[in-house]
N, C-alpha and C positions, 0 to 999 in steps of 0.2 A: 504493499500500499504506499511505501515511501515515495514512489514515483507518480502517484495519483494526486492531482490537484483539482481538476474539474470533473464534476460528476453530473450525469443526467439520469434521473430515475423515472421510470414509467410505472404508474400504479393502475391497477384495474380492479374489477369487482371483488376479486378475492381479498383485497385489503379491507373492504367494508363489510364483507359477508359476515365476519365474526362479531360485527356490531348489530347484526340482525337485518341488514339490507339485502333484499333478494337480488339475484342476477338474472340477466336475460337468458343465460345458458342453462339454467336449472329447470328441472321438471319438464324435460323433453321440448324445450324451446318456448315454453309458456312463461310469461312474466306476470305473476299475480293473476293467473287464469286468463290472460289476454294473449292472443297471438301478436308478435311484434308488428306484423303488417297492419294490424287493426289500430295500433295506438302510437306507433313511432316512425311514421313516414309522412311526408307532405301530402301524399294522396289520401291517407287516412284522415288527416285534418280537414281536407276539402270535402271528403265524403261524409264524415260524421264528427263535426267539431265538438259537439257536446260530449260524445264518448271520450274523445281525446282529452278535453279539458278536465272532465270529471276524473279521469284516470290520473292526470298529473296533479290535480288538486289533492287527490288521495295520497300520492307519493310525497308531495311537498309537506303535507301535514305530518305524515309518518316520519319523515327524515328528521324533523325537528324534535322528535322524541328519542332519537338514537343518540348514543354517546361514542366518542372516539375510543378505540381500543389500544392495546399495547403497541400494535404496529404503527398506528398514527402517531402516538406519543414518541415512539423511538425515532421516526423520521423527523418530527418536529425538533427533537433534541439534536439530531444531526444537522438540521437546517440552522439551528442556533449556534452550534459549536464548530461547524466546518469552516475553515479559513479560506478555502478556495471558492470557485464558482460552483453553485449547486442549483439545479432546476428540477423540481418535482412536477413532471407532466402527468396529469391524471386524466383517465378516461371517465372517472366517476363524476357524477353531477351533484353529489352531496357536498357538505362543507365541513366534513369531519377532519380533514387535514388542517384547515384553518382553526377549527375549535380546539384542536390539540396544540396549536401554537405555531404551526408552520407558516412562513411568510413567502418563501420563494416557490409559489405554486402557480401552475398554468393549467386551466381547465379547457382542454381541447374539445370537449363535447358539451360545453356550456355548464350552467348551474341551475339547480332547481329553485334556488331562492332569488332568482332574477326573472323579471318579465321583460320581454322584448316587444316594443311597439313597432309594428310593421309599417306604420304611417310616418313616424318621424325618426325611426331608427335609434331611439334612445332605450337603454336598458335601465330598469329601475329595480331596486331592492323590493322583493315581494314575498311575503310570508303567508298571505291569505289565499282566497280562492279566485279563480279566473272564470268560472263557469257562468256567472251572471253578467259577463262582459263589462267589467268596470272600466272607467275612463283612464287613459294614460295620464300619469301625473305631470308629464312634460307638455303634452299638446292637447289633451282633452279628448282625443279620438278613442273610440272603442275598438282598438285594433291590437290588443295585447295577446301574445301567445307565450307559451313556456320558452325560456331562453335555453333550449336544449337542442343539440344537433341531432336531427333524425337521420335514419338510414336514407341515403341518397343525397344528403347535404354535405357540404365541405366543412370539415373540422376547423376550429379556430386556430389562428396564429401559427400556421404550419411553417412559414418561413423562419419564425423565431425558434421553433423547435429544431429545425434542420441546422440552423446556425449554431445552436447550443451543441448538437451532436458533432458538428465539425470541430468544435473546440474541446470536446470532451476527451478525457483520459479513460473514463469508465462509464459504461452504460449498464444499468441494473433494471431488470423487469420484474415487478412484484405483483403477483396475483392476477395475471392476465391469461386469457385463453390462447393467445397467439392466433386468433381466427379473424379478427376484425381489422381491416386495413383502413387507413394507412399505418396505424400504430403497430400492426403486426410486422410491418416492414422495417421498423426502426433498428432491429438487431442486425439485419442484413446491411443496412446503411453503415451501422457502427463497425461491422466487421471489415467492410470495404475500406473504411477510413483508418483501420488499424487500432481501433478503440477496444480496450478490454471489455468483456461482456460477462454478465452474471445473471442467472435466473433464480428467483426465489418464488416458489409456487407450491400449491398444495400437492400437485402431481405434475407429471410431464405435460407440457403444453404442446400445441401443434407446431411451435417453433423451437422446442427444446434443443434439437440437434444443431441449431445455429449458434448456441451459446457455448463459450469456452468452458464455463462451469455452471452447474445447475444444482441447487439444493432444494429438496422437496419436503414439505411439512406445513403445518399451520403458520400463517403469517404472523400471528401473535407470539410465536416462538422464534421463527427464523429471523424476522426483521430486527428485533431487539438484540439478538445474538450477533447479527452482522454489524449493526451500528456500534455495538460494544467493541467489536474487532477493529472497525475503521477508526474510531476515536482513540483507541488504545495505541494505534499505529502513529497517531500524531504525537503522543507523549514520547514514544520511542524514538521518533525523529528528532 
């Protein structure tokens, strides 16, 4: 670890699963009894906006009752103590990284606690419901939707992510299925750039073979142990 200064970490649903947040990939492709195609695509929103808004209102309410787990807290500690560049790129739309104390976080798939006005393009903090079509706080139009990247839409801040990968010495993937692009391709990009790669996941992912090292087990065990190892190396240096 003594040659590692700049770290990019990708986190997925496996990090928040132990806090009680369901994943898209559980229960045979159902997410809280809904098919992804029915609730997480632009076409679904056009076809049945009430269903989509009701679904995300439920998710938004539920997430606010969840708490960060040991993996979130360990990454927040790394964020606070790591002297080099660090970027936590998360596919998760919850705010558990931030509630644990992490600051260097990029939400590539948006955030449940933001509402996006498609009329004025302003994003507002939002903890309540959207089903009744409330007015946008910025422009007054009733054009709010969840600020979540749906399947078929472009993830946020991709150039910033790729720039961080170009500067990285280490890429770590935590709790991801390795099935959803473009995030699933980050490890290949890292390998092509000569960046060291590590997977921490409950079990082998679809991209495990691309990683130089893989450790498998619960995130609440693997992540704190890895962070302890990384921070101990600073003291040794």
